[in-house]
N, C-alpha and C positions, 0 to 999 in steps of 0.2 A: 087721595095722598094715602101712602101706604101706612098700614099698621103692622104691628109685630107679626101678626099670623098670615098676612097676605103675601104673596110673591111680589118682589120688586117688579115694577113695570117700567121698561126703557123704551123710548122712542130713538131710533137710530135714524138719522137724516144725513144721507150722503149718496151722491150719484154714482160712486163706484160699487158695482154688484158684488165683487169680490171682497170688498171691505165689509159691506152690510152682511154678507154671509159669514165672514170671520167674526164679526161682533155679535152676531146673533148666536153663533156656536159657542163663543167665549162666554156670553151672559146666560145662555141656557145651561151651560155647565155649573154656574152658579145658582140654578133654579129660579132664574128670572124670567119673566114673560117679555118677548122682545116683539115690538111692532117696528116696521121700517118705512121709509118714504125715500124715493129716489130724487125728488125735486122739492123745491120750496112750496109751491102751491099744494101739492100732496101733504106735506108736513103741517101746513097751516090747517088744512081740512082735518087731518087726522087729530090735532089737537083740539079742534072744536068739537069732536065726537067723543073723545076720551082722553083727558089730560094724564100723562104718565108721571111716575115719580121723579124720573131722570130724563133728560133729553140730551142726546149726543148729537152736536150739530156741526156740520162742515159749513165752512164759510163761502166756498166756491161751488155754487149749485146752479143748475139750469133753471130757467123760468124765472126764479125768484132767488136773489142772493141771500146767503146767510144772515147778514145784518138785517136786511128787510124782514126775513122770516122771524128773527128774533123781536123785531119791533112788532110785527103783527101778533105773534103769539103771547107776548106781554101785555098787548092791548086786550086780548081775550081774558088773560089770568095773570094779574099784576104779581102774583107770587111765584111765578114759574121762572122768572129770570135768574134766581139764585140756585135753580135746579137744573141749569144748562151747563153742560161741558162742551166747549168749543174744541174740536178735533180738527186740526187743519194742516195743510202743507205749505201754507204762505210763509215767507221768509221771516226771520227775526225783525229785519227793517220794515217789513209791511206790518208786522204786528205792532210796531211802535206808532203806526198812523191810525190804528183803531181808536175809536173814542175813549177817552180815559174812564168814563162812567159806563163802560160796557156792562159792569155789574154781574157777570156770569160766575158760577162756582169756580171753574177752573179753564184755562186755555192750555192745551196740550198739542205739541207739534208732532206730525207725522214725519217720519216713522215713530212709533211709540212702543214702550214696554207694555205688553198685555197685563201683567201683574200690576204695574203702576196705574193703568187705566181702571182695572178692577177696584183697587184700593180708593181711587178717587171717587168712583160710583158709590162705593160702600161709605165713604166717608159723608158724602152729600146726602145718601139715605138716612144715615144715622143722625145727621144734623137736623133733617126736615121730617122725620117720621112722627106721626101722631100715635102715641100708644092707644090701642083699643081699650075702651072702658070695660071693666069686669062687670058682669051681671050682677054680682052681690054688692058691688060698690054703688050701684044706682039706687039701691033701696036703703 
């Protein structure tokens, strides 16, 4: 989990290489570290190696759909669900068919406003950041 001195770590899970590149550049400008996954299986593996501070998750993925990715990563880390931002192109009607208890931080429809997405990630990180203990406070 992020501390005040560490760069924010974001995992972008999307099968569109252009969008992965855009989000990587956008988040790098914020000083954040970005890891990407082009499919659900890779994303689950990546989460098992190193849980990020925030996950950007597309729902329409090859090999393993986004909802299944969400189920598997929350099975690995029950606290990660509220650090997931779903970014998807599915319609408003399709969004209404998603489980009511999806429990993610936010659902953002594509196309999205870059500044709005950055603000959502910042809010999520602020809400879930664990402040680093000061060395002098430990004594």
